[in-house]
SEVEX-538513 format. One record per residue: residue number from 1; x, y, z of N, C-alpha, C in turn. Coordinates in nm, 4 decimals. Example, Ala and Ser with C-alpha at 12.3 -4.5 7.8 and 13.67 -1.06 7.14 Angstrom:
<pts>
{pt 1,{1.3190,-0.5690,0.7800},{1.2300,-0.4500,0.7800},{1.3200,-0.3300,0.7800}}
{pt 2,{1.2850,-0.2250,0.7080},{1.3670,-0.1060,0.7140},{1.2900,0.0030,0.7870}}
</pts>
This chain:
<pts>
{pt 1,{-0.9992,1.0705,0.6335},{-1.1218,1.1292,0.5860},{-1.0849,1.2618,0.5183}}
{pt 2,{-1.1266,1.2779,0.3918},{-1.0910,1.4001,0.3217},{-1.1900,1.5121,0.3515}}
{pt 3,{-1.1624,1.6303,0.3000},{-1.2428,1.7484,0.3310},{-1.3871,1.7322,0.2835}}
{pt 4,{-1.4072,1.6722,0.1672},{-1.5427,1.6542,0.1146},{-1.6240,1.5639,0.2064}}
{pt 5,{-1.5634,1.4572,0.2540},{-1.6327,1.3654,0.3446},{-1.6707,1.4354,0.4738}}
{pt 6,{-1.5793,1.5198,0.5238},{-1.6078,1.5927,0.6474},{-1.7238,1.6892,0.6281}}
{pt 7,{-1.7276,1.7566,0.5134},{-1.8365,1.8511,0.4860},{-1.9690,1.7767,0.4763}}
{pt 8,{-1.9698,1.6663,0.4045},{-2.0930,1.5878,0.3894},{-2.1400,1.5372,0.5246}}
{pt 9,{-2.0485,1.4857,0.6047},{-2.0843,1.4364,0.7370},{-2.1364,1.5496,0.8244}}
{pt 10,{-2.0764,1.6664,0.8156},{-2.1225,1.7821,0.8920},{-2.2613,1.8264,0.8512}}
{pt 11,{-2.2879,1.8293,0.7214},{-2.4204,1.8682,0.6721},{-2.5260,1.7678,0.7165}}
{pt 12,{-2.4926,1.6388,0.7061},{-2.5880,1.5360,0.7491},{-2.6151,1.5453,0.8991}}
{pt 13,{-2.5114,1.5702,0.9755},{-2.5289,1.5828,1.1206},{-2.6150,1.7039,1.1547}}
{pt 14,{-2.5890,1.8157,1.0889},{-2.6678,1.9360,1.1139},{-2.8139,1.9140,1.0752}}
{pt 15,{-2.8366,1.8450,0.9649},{-2.9740,1.8168,0.9224},{-3.0443,1.7268,1.0238}}
{pt 16,{-2.9715,1.6285,1.0747},{-3.0306,1.5380,1.1730},{-3.0665,1.6127,1.3007}}
{pt 17,{-2.9764,1.6962,1.3477},{-3.0033,1.7736,1.4695},{-3.1213,1.8674,1.4471}}
{pt 18,{-3.1250,1.9320,1.3326},{-3.2359,2.0222,1.3012},{-3.3688,1.9499,1.2963}}
{pt 19,{-3.3687,1.8319,1.2371},{-3.4927,1.7546,1.2283},{-3.5398,1.7121,1.3674}}
{pt 20,{-3.4481,1.6683,1.4509},{-3.4849,1.6269,1.5870},{-3.5397,1.7458,1.6651}}
{pt 21,{-3.4740,1.8603,1.6560},{-3.5239,1.9793,1.7268},{-3.6616,2.0176,1.6746}}
{pt 22,{-3.6786,2.0119,1.5437},{-3.8092,2.0428,1.4847},{-3.9178,1.9508,1.5354}}
{pt 23,{-3.8864,1.8241,1.5510},{-3.9858,1.7288,1.6013},{-4.0161,1.7536,1.7490}}
{pt 24,{-3.9139,1.7921,1.8226},{-3.9335,1.8130,1.9658},{-4.0218,1.9348,1.9945}}
{pt 25,{-4.0195,2.0333,1.9073},{-4.1037,2.1514,1.9299},{-4.2376,2.1405,1.8576}}
{pt 26,{-4.2597,2.0336,1.7855},{-4.3863,2.0126,1.7147},{-4.4962,1.9779,1.8148}}
{pt 27,{-4.6194,2.0121,1.7803},{-4.7309,1.9876,1.8729},{-4.7854,1.8442,1.8677}}
{pt 28,{-4.6990,1.7449,1.8524},{-4.7422,1.6049,1.8506},{-4.7276,1.5438,1.9893}}
{pt 29,{-4.7891,1.4280,2.0059},{-4.7752,1.3550,2.1320},{-4.6331,1.2992,2.1422}}
{pt 30,{-4.5881,1.2769,2.2644},{-4.4530,1.2268,2.2894},{-4.4247,1.0950,2.2197}}
{pt 31,{-4.5203,1.0046,2.2215},{-4.4975,0.8739,2.1590},{-4.4841,0.8878,2.0073}}
{pt 32,{-4.5603,0.9793,1.9488},{-4.5497,1.0007,1.8044},{-4.4136,1.0596,1.7689}}
{pt 33,{-4.3674,1.1520,1.8513},{-4.2377,1.2140,1.8268},{-4.1269,1.1097,1.8386}}
{pt 34,{-4.1334,1.0256,1.9408},{-4.0308,0.9215,1.9576},{-4.0312,0.8261,1.8386}}
{pt 35,{-4.1499,0.7917,1.7896},{-4.1584,0.7030,1.6734},{-4.0976,0.7691,1.5494}}
{pt 36,{-4.1252,0.8986,1.5314},{-4.0696,0.9710,1.4167},{-3.9176,0.9789,1.4265}}
{pt 37,{-3.8674,1.0088,1.5454},{-3.7225,1.0178,1.5646},{-3.6572,0.8828,1.5371}}
{pt 38,{-3.7147,0.7778,1.5878},{-3.6588,0.6437,1.5660},{-3.6608,0.6071,1.4178}}
{pt 39,{-3.7711,0.6386,1.3509},{-3.7830,0.6081,1.2087},{-3.6797,0.6862,1.1276}}
{pt 40,{-3.6674,0.8148,1.1569},{-3.5689,0.8959,1.0856},{-3.4271,0.8503,1.1153}}
{pt 41,{-3.4003,0.8128,1.2386},{-3.2664,0.7647,1.2747},{-3.2325,0.6378,1.1965}}
{pt 42,{-3.3277,0.5484,1.1819},{-3.3042,0.4259,1.1033},{-3.2768,0.4615,0.9576}}
{pt 43,{-3.3558,0.5553,0.9037},{-3.3355,0.5967,0.7646},{-3.1967,0.6563,0.7453}}
{pt 44,{-3.1570,0.7468,0.8340},{-3.0269,0.8112,0.8225},{-2.9145,0.7112,0.8412}}
{pt 45,{-2.9324,0.6174,0.9310},{-2.8292,0.5156,0.9528},{-2.8125,0.4306,0.8268}}
{pt 46,{-2.9239,0.3968,0.7638},{-2.9178,0.3192,0.6394},{-2.8484,0.3960,0.5285}}
{pt 47,{-2.8820,0.5245,0.5150},{-2.8187,0.6068,0.4126},{-2.6690,0.6224,0.4393}}
{pt 48,{-2.6326,0.6402,0.5653},{-2.4913,0.6539,0.6001},{-2.4171,0.5243,0.5704}}
{pt 49,{-2.4787,0.4111,0.6017},{-2.4161,0.2817,0.5738},{-2.3948,0.2641,0.4235}}
{pt 50,{-2.4939,0.3042,0.3431},{-2.4795,0.2959,0.1978},{-2.3650,0.3847,0.1490}}
{pt 51,{-2.3583,0.5057,0.2028},{-2.2530,0.5998,0.1643},{-2.1164,0.5433,0.2022}}
{pt 52,{-2.1077,0.4876,0.3224},{-1.9817,0.4316,0.3699},{-1.9391,0.3125,0.2842}}
{pt 53,{-2.0335,0.2274,0.2473},{-2.0016,0.1124,0.1610},{-1.9502,0.1584,0.0253}}
{pt 54,{-2.0118,0.2634,-0.0290},{-1.9667,0.3168,-0.1574},{-1.8244,0.3694,-0.1464}}
{pt 55,{-1.7912,0.4359,-0.0370},{-1.6554,0.4873,-0.0181},{-1.5567,0.3720,-0.0035}}
{pt 56,{-1.5978,0.2641,0.0617},{-1.5092,0.1484,0.0769},{-1.4785,0.0871,-0.0598}}
{pt 57,{-1.5784,0.0813,-0.1470},{-1.5558,0.0293,-0.2815},{-1.4592,0.1192,-0.3572}}
{pt 58,{-1.4746,0.2515,-0.3411},{-1.3833,0.3453,-0.4068},{-1.2405,0.3228,-0.3592}}
{pt 59,{-1.2233,0.3043,-0.2292},{-1.0890,0.2835,-0.1732},{-1.0296,0.1525,-0.2251}}
{pt 60,{-1.1093,0.0480,-0.2324},{-1.0595,-0.0806,-0.2835},{-1.0167,-0.0679,-0.4295}}
{pt 61,{-1.0976,0.0035,-0.5097},{-1.0628,0.0218,-0.6500},{-0.9330,0.1009,-0.6637}}
{pt 62,{-0.9178,0.2045,-0.5829},{-0.7956,0.2836,-0.5862},{-0.6756,0.2004,-0.5446}}
{pt 63,{-0.6923,0.1171,-0.4413},{-0.5840,0.0302,-0.3948},{-0.5413,-0.0648,-0.5061}}
{pt 64,{-0.6387,-0.1243,-0.5731},{-0.6071,-0.2176,-0.6815},{-0.5343,-0.1466,-0.7954}}
{pt 65,{-0.5784,-0.0247,-0.8272},{-0.5145,0.0503,-0.9347},{-0.3707,0.0845,-0.8982}}
{pt 66,{-0.3491,0.1326,-0.7766},{-0.2146,0.1680,-0.7319},{-0.1259,0.0441,-0.7291}}
{pt 67,{-0.1783,-0.0664,-0.6817},{-0.1021,-0.1908,-0.6755},{-0.0607,-0.2357,-0.8152}}
{pt 68,{-0.1522,-0.2278,-0.9086},{-0.1240,-0.2668,-1.0464},{-0.0169,-0.1767,-1.1075}}
{pt 69,{-0.0295,-0.0461,-1.0847},{0.0709,0.0484,-1.1359},{0.2069,0.0207,-1.0735}}
{pt 70,{0.2095,-0.0085,-0.9442},{0.3358,-0.0355,-0.8758},{0.4020,-0.1610,-0.9314}}
{pt 71,{0.3228,-0.2638,-0.9578},{0.3791,-0.3867,-1.0150},{0.4415,-0.3582,-1.1510}}
{pt 72,{0.3726,-0.2768,-1.2304},{0.4258,-0.2404,-1.3612},{0.5574,-0.1645,-1.3486}}
{pt 73,{0.5647,-0.0729,-1.2531},{0.6875,0.0032,-1.2322},{0.8016,-0.0856,-1.1855}}
{pt 74,{0.7711,-0.1826,-1.1001},{0.8742,-0.2760,-1.0523},{0.9286,-0.3574,-1.1693}}
{pt 75,{0.8406,-0.4052,-1.2545},{0.8844,-0.4828,-1.3702},{0.9690,-0.3968,-1.4642}}
{pt 76,{0.9249,-0.2753,-1.4852},{0.9993,-0.1841,-1.5728},{1.1371,-0.1539,-1.5148}}
{pt 77,{1.1429,-0.1307,-1.3843},{1.2714,-0.1039,-1.3197},{1.3636,-0.2249,-1.3314}}
{pt 78,{1.3083,-0.3441,-1.3178},{1.3878,-0.4659,-1.3317},{1.4450,-0.4795,-1.4711}}
{pt 79,{1.3655,-0.4467,-1.5714},{1.4136,-0.4536,-1.7092},{1.5253,-0.3510,-1.7339}}
{pt 80,{1.5070,-0.2303,-1.6795},{1.6090,-0.1268,-1.6961},{1.7382,-0.1672,-1.6249}}
{pt 81,{1.7242,-0.2308,-1.5099},{1.8422,-0.2774,-1.4358},{1.9186,-0.3814,-1.5188}}
{pt 82,{1.8445,-0.4739,-1.5789},{1.9092,-0.5760,-1.6625},{1.9810,-0.5123,-1.7817}}
{pt 83,{1.9160,-0.4119,-1.8427},{1.9790,-0.3429,-1.9549},{2.1085,-0.2747,-1.9118}}
{pt 84,{2.1018,-0.2063,-1.7975},{2.2193,-0.1356,-1.7475},{2.3308,-0.2347,-1.7126}}
{pt 85,{2.2937,-0.3452,-1.6517},{2.3915,-0.4485,-1.6128},{2.4573,-0.5082,-1.7368}}
{pt 86,{2.3749,-0.5364,-1.8383},{2.4290,-0.5936,-1.9621},{2.5178,-0.4928,-2.0345}}
{pt 87,{2.4827,-0.3660,-2.0263},{2.5631,-0.2617,-2.0930},{2.6993,-0.2489,-2.0270}}
{pt 88,{2.7054,-0.2712,-1.8963},{2.8323,-0.2606,-1.8252},{2.9183,-0.3868,-1.8370}}
{pt 89,{2.8587,-0.4958,-1.8827},{2.9331,-0.6228,-1.8945},{3.0210,-0.6287,-2.0160}}
</pts>
């Protein structure tokens, strides 16, 4: 997890805690507060899942790019090896 991800996760966590505390001190009935907390928790969980899925796609794209570059380098190294071998023959 990089620094940006940690900061985003920290901000989201702080916002969630703040919202829960705000609801707990609000002058609503207990059942209304529990419903609000549950609703917000579902919303935040959905947003976090979306964010996590987006990061997984980024990682897959990066993996594919690195793999493709590595294959190209291997082929290039093989060609250079053949050239060097032929030059020494």
